[in-house]
C-alpha positions as CSV (number, residue, x, y, z in Angstrom):
1,M,-9.0,-85.5,-67.3
2,K,-7.0,-87.5,-69.7
3,K,-3.8,-87.8,-67.7
4,N,-2.0,-91.1,-67.8
5,K,-2.6,-93.1,-64.6
6,F,1.1,-93.4,-63.9
7,L,1.6,-89.7,-64.3
8,I,-1.2,-88.9,-61.9
9,I,0.2,-91.2,-59.3
10,C,3.6,-89.5,-59.5
11,I,2.1,-86.1,-59.3
12,S,0.0,-87.1,-56.3
13,V,3.1,-88.5,-54.6
14,L,5.0,-85.3,-55.2
15,C,2.2,-83.3,-53.7
16,L,2.2,-85.6,-50.6
17,A,5.9,-84.8,-50.0
18,A,4.8,-81.4,-48.7
19,C,3.2,-83.2,-45.7
20,S,6.0,-85.6,-45.1
21,D,6.0,-84.8,-41.4
22,Q,2.7,-86.6,-41.2
23,L,3.3,-89.4,-43.7
24,D,5.9,-92.1,-43.7
25,L,6.8,-92.0,-47.4
26,Q,9.2,-94.2,-49.2
27,P,11.8,-92.8,-51.6
28,L,10.0,-91.6,-54.7
29,D,12.0,-94.0,-57.0
30,R,10.5,-97.0,-55.1
31,L,6.9,-96.0,-55.2
32,T,4.3,-97.7,-57.4
33,A,0.5,-97.9,-57.0
34,D,1.0,-101.4,-55.5
35,T,3.4,-100.2,-52.8
36,F,2.0,-96.8,-52.0
37,Y,-1.6,-97.8,-51.1
38,N,-0.8,-99.8,-48.1
39,T,-1.0,-98.0,-44.7
40,R,-3.7,-95.8,-43.2
41,S,-1.2,-92.9,-43.6
42,D,-0.8,-93.7,-47.3
43,F,-4.6,-93.6,-47.9
44,D,-5.0,-90.4,-45.7
45,G,-2.4,-88.7,-47.9
46,A,-4.2,-89.8,-51.1
47,I,-7.5,-88.4,-49.7
48,F,-5.8,-85.1,-48.9
49,A,-4.6,-84.9,-52.5
50,S,-8.2,-84.9,-53.6
51,Y,-9.0,-82.2,-51.2
52,S,-6.1,-80.2,-52.4
53,S,-7.6,-79.9,-55.9
54,I,-10.2,-77.6,-54.3
55,Q,-7.5,-75.3,-53.1
56,D,-6.5,-74.8,-56.7
57,F,-9.8,-73.2,-57.7
58,W,-8.3,-70.0,-56.3
59,G,-4.8,-70.7,-57.4
60,T,-2.2,-68.4,-58.9
61,S,0.3,-70.2,-61.2
62,T,3.1,-69.3,-63.5
63,E,3.6,-72.9,-64.3
64,T,0.4,-74.4,-65.7
65,L,-2.4,-72.3,-67.3
66,S,-1.1,-69.1,-65.7
67,E,-4.3,-69.0,-63.5
68,R,-5.0,-65.9,-61.5
69,G,-7.8,-66.8,-59.1
70,E,-10.1,-68.0,-61.9
71,F,-12.9,-69.3,-59.8
72,W,-13.6,-65.9,-58.3
73,K,-14.1,-64.5,-61.8
74,I,-16.8,-66.9,-62.9
75,T,-18.7,-67.0,-59.6
76,T,-18.4,-63.5,-58.1
77,M,-17.1,-61.0,-60.7
78,I,-19.7,-62.2,-63.1
79,T,-22.6,-61.3,-60.7
80,D,-24.3,-58.1,-59.8
81,D,-22.3,-58.0,-56.5
82,L,-19.1,-56.9,-58.1
83,S,-17.6,-55.0,-61.0
84,A,-14.2,-55.0,-62.5
85,N,-12.3,-52.1,-61.0
86,L,-11.0,-50.2,-64.0
87,F,-8.9,-48.0,-61.7
88,S,-6.7,-51.1,-61.3
89,N,-4.8,-53.4,-63.8
90,V,-7.6,-55.9,-63.7
91,D,-6.9,-58.7,-66.2
92,Q,-8.9,-59.4,-69.3
93,A,-10.6,-62.5,-68.0
94,A,-12.0,-60.7,-65.1
95,R,-13.2,-57.8,-67.4
96,D,-14.8,-60.3,-69.7
97,A,-16.6,-62.0,-66.8
98,D,-17.9,-58.7,-65.6
99,A,-19.2,-57.9,-69.1
100,L,-20.8,-61.4,-69.4
101,I,-18.4,-62.3,-72.2
102,V,-18.0,-66.1,-72.1
103,R,-16.0,-68.1,-74.6
104,S,-15.1,-71.8,-74.6
105,S,-11.4,-70.9,-75.2
106,D,-11.3,-68.8,-72.0
107,K,-8.9,-69.7,-69.2
108,P,-11.3,-69.9,-66.3
109,Y,-13.3,-72.7,-67.7
110,A,-10.3,-74.8,-68.7
111,S,-8.8,-74.2,-65.2
112,I,-11.8,-75.1,-63.1
113,Y,-12.8,-78.1,-65.3
114,T,-9.3,-79.5,-65.0
115,Q,-9.3,-79.1,-61.2
116,I,-12.7,-80.7,-60.8
117,Y,-11.8,-83.8,-62.7
118,E,-8.4,-84.0,-61.1
119,G,-10.1,-84.1,-57.8
120,I,-12.6,-86.7,-59.0
121,Y,-9.7,-88.8,-60.3
122,R,-7.9,-88.7,-57.0
123,A,-11.0,-89.7,-55.1
124,N,-11.5,-92.6,-57.5
125,L,-7.9,-93.7,-57.0
126,V,-8.6,-94.1,-53.3
127,L,-11.8,-96.1,-54.0
128,A,-10.1,-98.3,-56.5
129,N,-7.4,-99.3,-54.1
130,L,-9.4,-99.8,-50.9
131,D,-9.9,-103.5,-51.5
132,G,-6.4,-104.3,-52.6
133,E,-3.6,-105.8,-50.4
134,N,-3.2,-103.2,-47.6
135,E,-3.1,-102.8,-43.8
136,L,-6.5,-101.1,-43.5
137,T,-9.1,-102.3,-41.0
138,D,-12.7,-102.6,-42.0
139,D,-13.5,-99.4,-40.2
140,D,-10.7,-97.6,-42.1
141,K,-12.1,-98.8,-45.4
142,T,-15.6,-97.6,-44.4
143,V,-14.5,-94.1,-43.4
144,L,-12.0,-93.6,-46.3
145,G,-14.5,-94.9,-48.8
146,A,-17.2,-92.5,-47.5
147,E,-14.8,-89.6,-47.5
148,A,-13.7,-90.3,-51.1
149,K,-17.4,-90.6,-52.1
150,F,-18.2,-87.2,-50.5
151,L,-15.4,-85.6,-52.5
152,R,-16.4,-87.3,-55.7
153,A,-20.0,-86.1,-55.2
154,W,-18.8,-82.6,-54.3
155,F,-16.7,-82.2,-57.4
156,H,-19.5,-83.6,-59.6
157,F,-22.0,-81.2,-58.1
158,Q,-19.7,-78.2,-58.9
159,A,-19.4,-79.6,-62.5
160,L,-23.2,-79.9,-62.8
161,K,-23.8,-76.3,-61.5
162,L,-21.1,-74.9,-63.9
163,F,-21.5,-77.0,-67.0
164,G,-25.0,-78.5,-66.9
165,T,-24.4,-81.9,-68.4
166,P,-20.7,-82.7,-67.6
167,P,-19.2,-86.2,-67.8
168,L,-19.8,-88.6,-64.9
169,A,-16.5,-90.2,-63.9
170,M,-17.2,-93.0,-61.5
171,E,-14.2,-95.2,-62.1
172,I,-10.6,-95.1,-63.2
173,V,-10.2,-95.6,-67.0
174,T,-6.9,-97.4,-67.7
175,D,-7.1,-97.5,-71.4
176,I,-5.2,-94.5,-72.7
177,N,-7.3,-94.5,-75.9
178,S,-10.6,-94.4,-73.9
179,Q,-10.0,-91.5,-71.6
180,A,-12.7,-89.2,-73.0
181,L,-16.1,-89.4,-71.4
182,P,-19.5,-88.3,-72.9
183,N,-21.9,-85.8,-71.4
184,A,-24.1,-87.3,-68.6
185,T,-27.7,-86.5,-68.2
186,Q,-28.7,-84.3,-65.2
187,A,-30.9,-87.2,-64.0
188,D,-27.8,-89.6,-64.0
189,L,-25.7,-86.9,-62.4
190,Y,-28.1,-86.3,-59.5
191,T,-28.5,-90.0,-58.9
192,A,-24.8,-90.5,-58.7
193,I,-24.2,-87.4,-56.5
194,L,-26.9,-88.3,-54.1
195,G,-25.9,-91.9,-54.0
196,D,-22.3,-91.0,-53.1
197,L,-23.5,-88.5,-50.4
198,A,-25.9,-91.1,-48.9
199,D,-22.9,-93.5,-48.5
200,A,-20.8,-90.6,-47.1
201,S,-23.4,-89.7,-44.5
202,N,-23.6,-93.3,-43.4
203,G,-19.8,-94.0,-43.3
204,L,-18.3,-90.7,-42.1
205,P,-17.9,-89.8,-38.4
206,D,-20.1,-87.1,-37.0
207,A,-17.0,-85.3,-35.9
208,W,-13.2,-85.7,-36.2
209,D,-10.6,-85.1,-33.5
210,S,-8.5,-81.9,-33.5
211,G,-5.7,-83.5,-35.5
212,N,-8.1,-84.0,-38.4
213,T,-9.7,-80.5,-38.5
214,G,-11.0,-79.7,-42.0
215,R,-12.0,-83.3,-43.0
216,V,-15.7,-83.7,-43.9
217,T,-18.2,-85.3,-41.5
218,A,-21.4,-87.1,-41.8
219,W,-23.2,-83.9,-41.0
220,A,-21.4,-82.1,-43.8
221,A,-22.6,-84.9,-46.2
222,R,-26.2,-84.5,-45.0
223,S,-25.9,-80.7,-45.4
224,V,-24.6,-81.0,-49.0
225,M,-27.2,-83.6,-49.8
226,G,-30.0,-81.2,-48.8
227,K,-28.5,-78.4,-50.9
228,V,-28.3,-80.8,-53.9
229,K,-32.0,-81.6,-53.5
230,V,-32.8,-77.8,-53.5
231,F,-31.0,-77.5,-56.9
232,Q,-32.9,-80.7,-58.1
233,E,-36.1,-79.1,-56.8
234,D,-36.8,-82.2,-54.7
235,W,-38.5,-80.1,-52.1
236,A,-39.7,-82.9,-49.8
237,G,-36.3,-84.5,-49.8
238,A,-34.6,-81.1,-49.1
239,I,-37.0,-80.4,-46.3
240,T,-36.2,-83.7,-44.6
241,D,-32.4,-83.4,-45.0
242,L,-32.0,-79.7,-44.2
243,G,-34.5,-79.9,-41.4
244,N,-32.6,-82.8,-39.8
245,V,-29.4,-80.6,-39.9
246,V,-31.2,-77.6,-38.5
247,N,-32.9,-79.5,-35.7
248,N,-30.3,-82.1,-34.8
249,G,-26.9,-81.1,-36.3
250,P,-23.9,-79.6,-34.5
251,Y,-24.0,-76.1,-36.2
252,A,-25.0,-72.7,-34.9
253,L,-24.8,-69.2,-36.2
254,M,-21.8,-67.2,-35.0
255,P,-23.1,-64.4,-32.7
256,N,-21.1,-61.8,-34.6
257,F,-21.5,-62.0,-38.4
258,E,-18.0,-60.6,-39.2
259,D,-16.3,-63.3,-37.1
260,N,-17.3,-65.9,-39.8
261,F,-14.4,-64.5,-41.9
262,S,-11.8,-64.0,-39.3
263,F,-8.6,-66.0,-39.7
264,L,-8.7,-66.4,-35.9
265,A,-12.1,-68.2,-36.2
266,E,-11.5,-70.8,-38.9
267,N,-13.6,-73.9,-38.8
268,N,-16.1,-72.3,-36.4
269,T,-19.5,-73.5,-35.3
270,E,-21.2,-71.9,-38.4
271,S,-18.8,-73.5,-40.9
272,I,-20.1,-76.7,-42.5
273,F,-17.3,-77.0,-45.1
274,E,-14.4,-74.7,-45.7
275,I,-11.3,-74.8,-47.9
276,Q,-8.2,-75.2,-45.7
277,F,-5.0,-73.2,-46.3
278,G,-1.7,-73.4,-44.4
279,G,0.9,-71.1,-43.1
280,P,3.8,-69.6,-45.1
281,F,6.4,-72.2,-44.3
282,S,4.5,-75.2,-42.9
283,D,0.9,-76.3,-43.0
284,D,-1.4,-75.6,-40.0
285,N,-3.8,-78.1,-41.5
286,I,-3.6,-81.6,-43.0
287,W,-4.6,-80.9,-46.6
288,V,-1.9,-81.0,-49.2
289,F,-0.8,-77.5,-49.7
290,D,-0.9,-75.8,-53.1
291,D,-0.1,-78.6,-55.6
292,T,-0.4,-76.2,-58.6
293,H,3.3,-75.4,-58.2
294,S,6.7,-76.9,-57.8
295,E,8.2,-77.0,-54.3
296,N,10.3,-73.9,-54.6
297,F,7.3,-71.9,-55.6
298,K,4.9,-73.2,-52.9
299,A,6.4,-71.7,-49.8
300,S,5.0,-68.3,-50.2
301,Q,1.6,-69.4,-51.5
302,G,-1.8,-69.3,-49.8
303,T,-4.8,-68.0,-51.6
304,G,-4.4,-64.9,-53.8
305,R,-7.2,-63.0,-52.1
306,A,-4.8,-60.4,-50.8
307,Y,-3.3,-59.8,-54.2
308,Y,-6.4,-59.6,-56.3
309,W,-9.0,-58.2,-53.9
310,E,-7.1,-55.7,-51.7
311,A,-7.3,-52.1,-52.8
312,S,-4.7,-50.9,-55.3
313,V,-3.0,-48.6,-52.8
314,S,0.2,-48.6,-50.8
315,L,-0.2,-47.7,-47.1
316,G,2.8,-47.2,-44.8
317,A,6.0,-48.8,-46.2
318,P,6.2,-48.2,-50.0
319,G,6.2,-50.9,-52.6
320,R,3.5,-53.3,-51.6
321,R,-0.1,-53.0,-52.9
322,G,-3.0,-55.2,-53.8
323,Q,-4.4,-55.2,-57.3
324,G,-7.9,-54.1,-56.3
325,W,-9.7,-55.9,-59.2
326,Y,-13.0,-56.4,-57.4
327,S,-15.2,-53.5,-56.6
328,P,-18.6,-53.9,-54.8
329,T,-21.4,-52.5,-57.0
330,Q,-23.7,-49.7,-55.8
331,D,-26.5,-52.2,-56.4
332,L,-25.1,-54.5,-53.8
333,I,-24.5,-51.6,-51.3
334,D,-28.1,-50.4,-51.8
335,A,-29.5,-53.9,-51.2
336,F,-28.7,-53.7,-47.5
337,E,-31.5,-52.3,-45.3
338,P,-30.7,-49.4,-42.9
339,G,-29.3,-50.8,-39.7
340,D,-28.0,-54.0,-41.2
341,V,-24.6,-54.6,-39.5
342,R,-23.6,-56.8,-42.4
343,L,-23.0,-53.9,-44.7
344,A,-20.1,-52.6,-42.6
345,A,-18.7,-56.1,-42.4
346,T,-19.0,-56.7,-46.2
347,V,-18.0,-53.4,-47.8
348,T,-15.6,-50.6,-46.9
349,L,-17.0,-47.3,-48.2
350,T,-15.3,-44.0,-49.0
351,G,-14.1,-42.3,-45.8
352,E,-14.3,-45.5,-43.7
353,D,-11.2,-47.0,-42.1
354,Y,-9.4,-49.3,-44.5
355,F,-7.0,-51.8,-43.0
356,A,-4.0,-53.6,-44.6
357,V,-0.6,-55.0,-43.8
358,N,2.6,-53.4,-44.8
359,G,6.1,-53.2,-43.5
360,G,5.3,-56.2,-41.1
361,A,2.6,-54.3,-39.3
362,Q,-1.1,-53.4,-39.6
363,V,-1.7,-50.0,-41.3
364,Q,-4.9,-48.1,-41.8
365,A,-6.2,-45.0,-43.5
366,P,-9.6,-43.6,-44.6
367,F,-10.6,-45.3,-47.8
368,D,-10.1,-42.9,-50.7
369,A,-12.7,-42.7,-53.5
370,G,-9.9,-42.7,-56.0
371,W,-8.8,-46.3,-55.1
372,S,-11.9,-47.9,-56.6
373,E,-14.2,-47.1,-59.5
374,T,-17.2,-47.5,-57.3
375,G,-15.7,-45.8,-54.2
376,A,-15.9,-49.0,-52.3
377,T,-13.8,-52.1,-51.6
378,P,-14.6,-55.6,-50.1
379,R,-14.3,-55.9,-46.4
380,K,-15.4,-59.5,-46.0
381,Y,-12.2,-61.5,-45.2
382,Y,-10.5,-58.2,-44.4
383,G,-11.0,-55.6,-41.5
384,P,-8.7,-55.1,-38.5
385,E,-8.7,-58.7,-37.3
386,N,-7.5,-60.1,-40.6
387,A,-5.0,-57.3,-41.3
388,N,-2.5,-59.2,-39.3
389,P,1.0,-60.2,-40.5
390,S,0.5,-63.8,-39.4
391,N,-2.3,-64.0,-42.0
392,Y,0.0,-63.1,-44.9
393,S,2.8,-64.7,-46.8
394,P,6.2,-63.1,-46.6
395,N,5.7,-61.2,-49.8
396,L,2.2,-60.1,-48.6
397,G,0.6,-61.3,-51.9
398,S,-1.2,-64.2,-50.3
399,T,-3.3,-64.9,-47.2
400,F,-3.8,-68.1,-45.3
401,N,-7.4,-67.5,-44.2
402,N,-9.6,-70.4,-45.2
403,E,-12.3,-70.0,-47.8
404,R,-15.7,-70.5,-46.2
405,W,-17.6,-72.6,-48.7
406,Y,-20.8,-73.6,-46.9
407,R,-22.1,-71.9,-43.9
408,F,-25.0,-72.8,-41.6
409,A,-26.6,-69.4,-42.5
410,E,-26.8,-70.5,-46.1
411,L,-28.3,-73.9,-45.0
412,K,-31.0,-72.2,-43.0
413,L,-32.0,-70.1,-46.0
414,L,-32.0,-73.1,-48.3
415,Y,-34.2,-74.8,-45.7
416,A,-36.5,-71.8,-45.8
417,E,-36.6,-71.9,-49.6
418,A,-37.5,-75.6,-49.6
419,L,-40.3,-75.0,-47.1
420,I,-41.7,-72.1,-49.1
421,R,-41.5,-73.6,-52.5
422,G,-42.3,-77.1,-51.4
423,G,-45.5,-76.4,-49.5
424,G,-43.9,-76.8,-46.1
425,D,-44.3,-75.1,-42.7
426,L,-44.3,-71.4,-43.5
427,V,-44.0,-70.5,-39.8
428,E,-40.8,-72.5,-39.7
429,A,-39.5,-70.9,-42.9
430,E,-40.2,-67.4,-41.5
431,Q,-38.3,-68.4,-38.4
432,Q,-35.2,-69.4,-40.4
433,I,-35.2,-66.1,-42.3
434,N,-35.7,-64.1,-39.0
435,D,-32.8,-65.9,-37.4
436,I,-30.6,-64.5,-40.1
437,R,-32.1,-61.1,-39.9
438,N,-31.9,-60.9,-36.1
439,R,-28.2,-61.8,-36.2
440,A,-27.7,-58.8,-38.6
441,G,-29.4,-56.4,-36.2
442,L,-32.7,-56.4,-38.1
443,A,-36.3,-56.9,-36.8
444,D,-38.5,-59.8,-37.7
445,L,-40.2,-59.7,-41.0
446,A,-43.5,-57.7,-41.0
447,P,-46.7,-59.8,-40.8
448,G,-47.8,-61.0,-44.2
449,A,-44.3,-60.4,-45.8
450,D,-43.6,-62.2,-49.1
451,L,-41.4,-65.0,-47.7
452,L,-40.0,-66.0,-51.0
453,A,-38.8,-62.5,-51.8
454,A,-37.5,-62.1,-48.2
455,M,-35.5,-65.3,-48.5
456,M,-34.0,-64.2,-51.8
457,Q,-33.1,-60.8,-50.3
458,E,-31.4,-62.4,-47.3
459,K,-29.4,-64.7,-49.4
460,R,-28.2,-61.8,-51.5
461,V,-26.9,-59.7,-48.6
462,E,-25.9,-62.6,-46.2
463,L,-23.8,-64.4,-48.9
464,A,-22.6,-61.3,-50.8
465,M,-19.4,-61.9,-52.7
466,E,-19.4,-65.6,-51.8
467,P,-19.5,-68.1,-54.6
468,H,-23.2,-68.7,-54.6
469,R,-25.0,-65.7,-56.1
470,W,-24.4,-66.7,-59.8
471,F,-26.1,-70.0,-59.3
472,D,-29.1,-68.4,-57.6
473,I,-29.4,-65.9,-60.5
474,V,-29.6,-68.8,-62.9
475,R,-31.9,-71.1,-61.0
476,W,-34.3,-68.3,-60.0
477,D,-34.3,-67.0,-63.6
478,L,-33.2,-63.5,-62.6
479,G,-30.8,-63.0,-65.5
480,P,-33.1,-60.9,-67.7
481,T,-34.2,-58.8,-64.7
482,I,-30.7,-58.1,-63.4
483,F,-28.8,-57.8,-66.7
484,G,-31.5,-56.7,-69.1
485,G,-30.4,-56.8,-72.7
486,D,-27.0,-58.1,-71.8
487,W,-28.5,-61.4,-70.7
488,D,-28.1,-64.4,-73.0
489,P,-30.0,-67.7,-72.1
490,R,-26.9,-69.7,-73.0
491,L,-25.3,-68.3,-69.8
492,E,-27.4,-70.7,-67.7
493,V,-24.4,-73.0,-68.2
494,F,-20.8,-72.3,-69.0
495,P,-19.0,-73.8,-72.0
496,F,-16.9,-76.9,-71.8
497,P,-13.3,-76.0,-72.4
498,L,-12.7,-76.0,-76.2
499,A,-9.6,-78.2,-75.8
500,E,-11.6,-80.9,-74.0
501,V,-14.3,-80.9,-76.7
502,D,-11.7,-81.2,-79.4
503,R,-9.8,-84.0,-77.7
504,S,-13.0,-86.0,-77.2
505,D,-13.4,-86.5,-80.9
506,G,-17.1,-85.7,-80.7
507,L,-17.9,-87.6,-77.5
508,L,-18.2,-84.5,-75.4
509,V,-20.9,-82.3,-76.9
510,Q,-20.5,-78.5,-76.4
511,N,-23.2,-76.6,-74.6
512,A,-25.6,-74.7,-76.9
513,G,-24.5,-71.3,-78.0
514,Y,-20.8,-71.8,-77.5
């Protein structure tokens, strides 16, 4: 957050070199802020650099904080969906998250905080340079400004969910002695986030051409705006925004639930926003690829899901195995109703076919209870379709399947929640829930069903092991019920990184209890 402006520009330019086939870059020793921000390609590259900060949420690094997929730990391992598999060499940070041990000095919070504010900084760089001397048309400036504001809002929203009252960074601070920012109020954060999203929804296109797959749209902005209002408990606003997307937007549920997570079905009709990852030697998307690492380290990197999530067992050719850190809990397994097809698409149970890649080919074997402490392993993002060598890096430690961040199924359930809690049309709310149930092979809710409880149940199983459950636990006040005596109210927000608080010289106030 306190990086020198010149340093950030240099880092961003180095990141953009990975996409040099799409950008006409000058030699690095001739680049300055004045000469770089000139053409549409220059600005596109700068926007992609902001997107790329999201990729690093799941990054593995030997060169910065030694991250090992930190975001998964504090949004999935920490929930009642997963437990740390003690049959594996699961690292201490993951064990701590599973045990609800949270400290301001812990790596996950420093990692994600840094990546959030790096992304905001990069979005602000685009906004700061739009009105300078450049070759952009007015339409270019409208679209790029809207895209940068979406990203700034998205990052601020993640900061709000994680930290409660994080700093609000709406401009570039050039004074090296004034880099620290104070806590913002939640009211100011919501105002800024929703203002940026409103501008994004007005300035972004409804769709991009195939050469720009993965860039956010006006409909994505409207969808996120509705979700933000649910968190804000602005039920009337959420009903309006989410209802507009449901009734008029371009999204639809995928007929087959498991297809949502197939690497052959990235950016599908259900996907509102997903995190783009490229192939092993060249990008198959336009986001800057993995700027956590130097160029010689990047080539084999996608997301470390294969390394951290796949079962700790070697099938077929010897030598290669996942780490198997994440084990689905029995509580999650029991949450699925009989006949719910999502269970088999979410979890592999003992004795069921387990699929992996080894020796350049797909291999399979019955899942052995000794491979996981709970006798189960995640199947979401796995299964036969994803056990494909094309989905893996050469060392098989990484996969290139995009992370699905926001799906239309979640939006429909958020819409149902807003209708139920906001005094809206309960028939419409029930229909949204039944749409999700019917796709899963389940019957409509029984007459007179508790719609709020039904919505919460569907969110739990539909979005299992996706990065949303923790925030629902917090905002629905389920912590004491789920975790009992292990729950501490301070966990409603995470700590600001200790180093950031120390460097702020008292300007950034630590969250209570940390």
